[in-house]
GUPAFI-441233 format. One line per 5 residues: their letters; for each residue z negated, y, x negated of N, C-alpha, C, O. Coordinates in Angstrom, 1 decimal, m for minus. Each point is the difference from the previous one (the first is absolute). Layout:
BEGIN
A> Z Y X Z Y X Z Y X Z Y X | ...
This chain:
BEGIN
MGARF> m89.8 47.5 m110.6 0.4 0.7 m0.9 0.7 1.5 0.5 0.3 0.5 1.1 | m0.2 m0.1 m2.3 0.2 1.6 0.2 1.4 0.2 m0.1 0.7 m0.9 m0.5 | m0.3 1.8 0.9 1.7 0.4 0.3 0.2 0.3 m1.2 m0.7 0.6 m0.7 | 2.1 m1.2 0.1 0.6 0.7 m1.4 1.0 0.9 0.4 0.7 m0.2 1.0 | m0.6 1.2 m1.9 1.0 1.1 0.1 0.8 m0.4 m1.1 m0.5 m0.9 m0.7
GRGTA> 1.9 1.4 0.5 1.1 m0.1 m1.0 m0.4 1.0 m1.0 m1.0 0.7 0.3 | 1.7 m0.6 m1.4 m0.1 0.9 m1.4 m0.1 1.2 0.4 m0.9 0.6 m0.4 | 2.0 0.0 1.7 0.3 1.1 0.1 m0.6 0.8 0.9 0.1 1.2 0.1 | m1.1 m2.2 0.7 m1.1 0.5 1.1 m1.0 1.1 m0.6 m0.3 0.9 0.8 | m0.2 m1.0 m2.0 m1.3 0.4 m0.1 0.4 1.7 m0.2 m0.8 0.8 0.5
PWMLA> 1.6 m0.3 m1.0 0.7 1.4 0.0 0.0 0.7 1.3 m0.4 1.1 0.2 | 1.1 m2.0 0.7 0.3 0.6 1.6 m1.2 0.0 0.3 m0.1 0.8 0.9 | m1.2 m1.6 m1.2 m1.3 0.0 0.9 m0.6 1.0 m0.5 m0.8 0.5 0.7 | 0.9 0.1 m1.8 m0.5 0.8 m0.8 0.5 1.6 0.6 m0.7 1.0 0.4 | 1.8 m1.1 m0.5 0.6 1.5 0.5 m0.3 m0.1 1.6 m0.4 1.0 0.4
AAVVL> 0.5 m2.0 0.5 m0.5 0.2 1.2 m1.5 0.5 0.1 m0.4 0.7 0.9 | m0.3 m1.1 m1.8 m1.5 0.3 0.0 m0.4 1.5 m0.2 m0.9 0.7 0.5 | 1.9 m0.4 m1.5 m0.4 1.4 m0.4 1.1 1.0 1.0 m0.1 1.2 m0.4 | 0.8 m1.4 1.3 0.6 0.6 1.1 m0.9 0.0 0.8 m0.3 1.2 0.2 | m0.5 m2.0 0.4 m0.7 m0.1 1.0 m1.3 0.9 m0.4 m0.2 1.0 0.7
AACAP> m0.9 m1.1 m1.9 m0.6 0.9 m0.4 0.3 1.3 0.2 m0.7 0.8 0.6 | 1.7 m0.5 m1.0 0.8 1.6 0.0 0.1 0.5 1.5 0.1 1.2 0.2 | m0.1 m2.2 0.7 0.1 0.5 1.4 m1.1 m0.2 0.6 0.0 m0.1 1.3 | m1.4 0.0 m2.0 m1.0 m0.1 0.6 m0.6 1.1 0.4 0.3 0.9 m0.9 | m1.2 m0.3 2.2 m0.4 0.9 0.3 m0.9 1.0 m1.2 m0.9 m0.7 m0.5
REPPP> 0.9 1.5 0.2 m0.8 0.9 m1.0 m0.9 0.9 0.7 0.5 0.6 0.9 | m1.8 m0.5 m1.3 m0.8 1.2 0.5 0.5 1.3 m0.8 0.2 0.0 m1.2 | m0.1 0.9 1.9 0.1 1.5 m0.6 m0.8 0.3 m1.2 m1.2 m0.3 m0.1 | 1.7 0.8 m0.8 m1.0 0.3 m1.1 m1.2 1.0 0.3 0.4 1.1 0.5 | m1.8 m1.2 m0.6 m0.6 1.2 0.1 0.2 1.4 m0.4 0.8 0.3 m0.9
PAVNL> m1.4 0.6 1.6 0.5 1.3 m0.1 m0.3 0.3 m1.5 m0.9 m0.6 m0.6 | 1.6 1.8 0.1 0.1 0.4 m1.3 m0.9 1.0 m0.1 0.4 1.1 m0.6 | m1.9 m1.2 1.2 m0.6 0.9 0.1 m1.6 m0.3 m0.2 m0.5 m0.9 0.7 | m0.2 1.6 m1.5 m1.0 m0.6 m0.4 m1.4 0.4 1.3 m0.3 1.1 0.2 | m0.2 m2.1 0.3 m0.5 0.2 1.3 m1.5 m0.2 m0.5 m0.8 0.2 1.0
TGFPP> 0.1 m0.4 m2.1 m1.0 m0.2 m0.5 m0.9 1.0 0.7 0.5 1.1 0.3 | m1.8 m1.2 0.0 m1.0 0.8 0.4 0.3 0.3 1.6 m0.9 0.3 0.6 | 1.9 m0.4 0.0 0.1 m0.3 1.5 m0.7 m1.0 0.7 0.0 m1.2 m0.4 | m0.6 1.6 1.3 m0.5 m1.2 1.0 1.1 m1.1 0.4 1.2 0.4 0.0 | m1.4 m1.5 0.2 0.4 m1.1 0.3 1.0 m0.1 1.3 1.0 m0.6 0.3
AFRDG> m1.7 1.6 0.4 0.8 0.0 1.2 1.0 0.9 m0.1 0.9 m0.2 0.8 | m0.8 1.3 m1.6 0.9 0.9 m0.1 1.1 m0.7 m1.4 1.1 0.6 m0.2 | m1.4 m1.6 m0.6 0.8 m0.5 m0.7 0.7 m0.7 0.7 1.3 0.1 0.0 | m1.9 m1.2 1.0 0.9 m0.8 1.2 1.0 0.9 0.6 1.1 m0.5 0.2 | m1.4 1.5 0.2 0.9 0.7 0.8 1.1 0.5 m0.8 1.2 0.0 0.3
YVAGC> m1.6 0.4 m1.2 1.3 0.8 m0.9 0.9 m1.1 m0.5 1.2 0.3 m0.3 | m1.5 m1.6 0.1 0.8 m0.9 m0.4 0.7 m0.5 1.1 1.1 m0.4 m0.4 | m1.4 0.3 1.7 0.5 m0.2 1.6 1.2 1.2 m0.2 1.2 m0.3 0.1 | m1.7 1.5 m0.3 0.9 1.1 0.1 1.0 m0.1 m0.5 1.1 0.0 0.6 | m1.3 m0.2 m2.0 1.3 0.1 m1.0 0.9 m1.2 0.4 1.3 0.1 m0.1
ESARR> m1.9 m1.4 0.4 1.0 m1.4 0.3 0.5 0.9 1.2 1.2 0.1 m0.2 | m1.5 0.3 1.1 0.6 0.7 1.3 1.1 1.0 m0.3 1.0 0.0 0.7 | m1.2 0.8 m1.7 1.0 0.9 m0.4 1.1 m0.7 m0.9 1.1 0.5 0.2 | m1.1 m1.4 m1.0 0.5 m0.6 m0.8 1.4 m1.4 1.0 1.2 m0.1 m0.2 | m2.1 m0.5 0.9 0.6 m0.7 0.9 0.7 0.6 1.2 0.9 m0.6 0.5
GITRR> m1.3 1.8 m0.1 0.7 0.4 1.3 m0.6 m0.3 1.3 0.3 0.3 1.2 | m1.2 m1.0 m1.6 m0.8 m0.4 1.9 m1.5 0.0 m0.3 m0.5 m0.4 m1.1 | m0.3 0.8 2.0 m0.9 0.4 m0.1 m1.3 m1.3 0.1 m0.1 m0.8 0.9 | m0.9 0.9 m2.2 m0.6 m1.2 0.0 m1.5 0.4 m0.2 m0.3 0.6 m1.1 | m0.4 m0.8 1.8 m1.3 0.8 0.3 m1.0 m0.7 0.9 0.2 m0.3 1.1
DEKRY> m1.1 0.1 m1.6 m1.1 m0.5 1.0 m0.5 0.9 1.0 m0.9 0.8 m0.2 | 1.5 m1.0 1.5 m0.1 1.0 0.7 m1.4 0.5 0.4 m0.4 1.2 0.2 | m0.6 m2.4 0.1 m1.2 0.3 0.3 m1.1 0.5 m1.2 m1.1 0.4 0.3 | 1.4 m0.6 m1.5 m0.6 1.1 m1.1 0.8 1.2 0.1 m0.7 1.0 0.0 | 2.0 m0.7 0.2 0.6 1.4 m0.2 m0.8 0.7 1.2 m0.3 1.2 m0.3
TQDRQ> m0.2 m1.6 1.5 m0.4 0.6 1.1 m1.6 0.3 m0.2 m0.6 0.9 0.5 | 0.2 m1.7 m1.3 m1.5 0.0 m0.2 m0.5 0.3 m1.1 m1.2 0.3 m0.1 | 1.9 m0.3 m0.9 m0.8 0.5 m1.3 0.6 0.9 m1.1 1.0 m0.4 m0.6 | m1.3 1.3 0.5 0.5 1.1 m0.2 0.6 0.0 m1.7 0.9 0.7 m0.5 | m1.6 m1.5 m0.1 0.5 m0.1 m1.3 1.2 m0.9 0.2 1.1 0.5 m0.4
YAAGW> m1.1 m1.4 0.9 1.5 m0.8 0.0 0.7 0.9 0.9 1.2 m0.1 m0.4 | m1.2 0.8 1.2 1.2 0.9 0.5 0.6 1.2 m1.0 1.2 0.3 m0.1 | m2.4 0.1 m0.7 0.5 1.0 m1.0 0.7 m0.6 m1.1 0.8 0.6 m0.7 | m1.1 m1.7 0.6 0.5 m0.7 m1.6 1.6 m0.6 0.7 1.0 0.0 m0.8 | m1.0 m0.4 2.0 1.2 m0.4 0.4 0.9 1.0 0.0 1.1 m0.1 m0.5
RDGLD> m1.4 1.4 1.2 0.9 1.3 0.2 0.6 0.4 m1.7 1.1 0.3 m0.4 | m2.4 m0.5 m0.5 0.2 0.8 m1.2 1.5 m1.2 m1.0 0.8 0.4 m0.9 | m1.2 m1.8 1.6 0.9 m0.9 m0.8 1.3 0.2 0.8 1.0 0.2 m0.7 | m0.9 m0.2 2.0 1.2 0.3 0.4 1.0 1.4 m0.4 1.3 0.1 0.1 | m2.3 1.1 m0.5 0.5 1.1 m0.3 0.7 m0.3 m1.6 1.2 0.2 m0.3
VCGKP> m1.8 m0.5 m0.3 0.0 0.1 m1.7 1.0 m1.1 m0.2 0.9 0.2 m0.8 | m0.9 m1.8 1.6 0.9 m0.5 m0.4 1.6 0.1 0.8 1.1 m0.5 m0.3 | m1.4 1.2 1.1 1.4 0.2 1.2 0.8 1.3 m0.8 1.0 0.4 0.6 | m1.3 0.2 m1.8 0.6 1.3 m0.5 0.8 m0.7 m0.8 m0.4 m1.0 m0.6 | 1.7 1.4 0.5 0.9 m0.4 m1.1 m0.5 0.6 m1.5 m0.3 1.2 m0.2
RKAR> 0.2 m2.0 m0.6 m0.4 0.5 m1.2 1.2 0.6 m0.9 1.2 m0.5 0.0 | m1.7 1.5 m0.7 0.8 0.7 m1.2 0.4 m0.4 m1.0 m0.9 m0.3 m0.8 | 2.1 0.2 0.5 0.6 m0.4 m1.6 m0.7 0.9 m0.8 m0.3 1.1 0.2 | 0.1 m2.1 m1.5 m0.5 0.6 m1.2 0.8 0.3 m1.1 m0.5 0.4 m1.0
């Protein structure tokens, strides 16, 4: 037979589930830039460069960065654009 819980247990279990879900790691949002029309390698590099700027750590595929000009250009652009402070509107 399954375990039985008292009447007051359900709200606590729900609260624990909500807290645990809030602590789950989240992926950063995609860049707020329209990259339509750019080659896939550039887009991949841009996203990695932007994530590097936002997280403060270098995130890139070193092999692609040294061998693929499009990826490297996208990475540098993403790092530059996402690393700049946003102007107040």
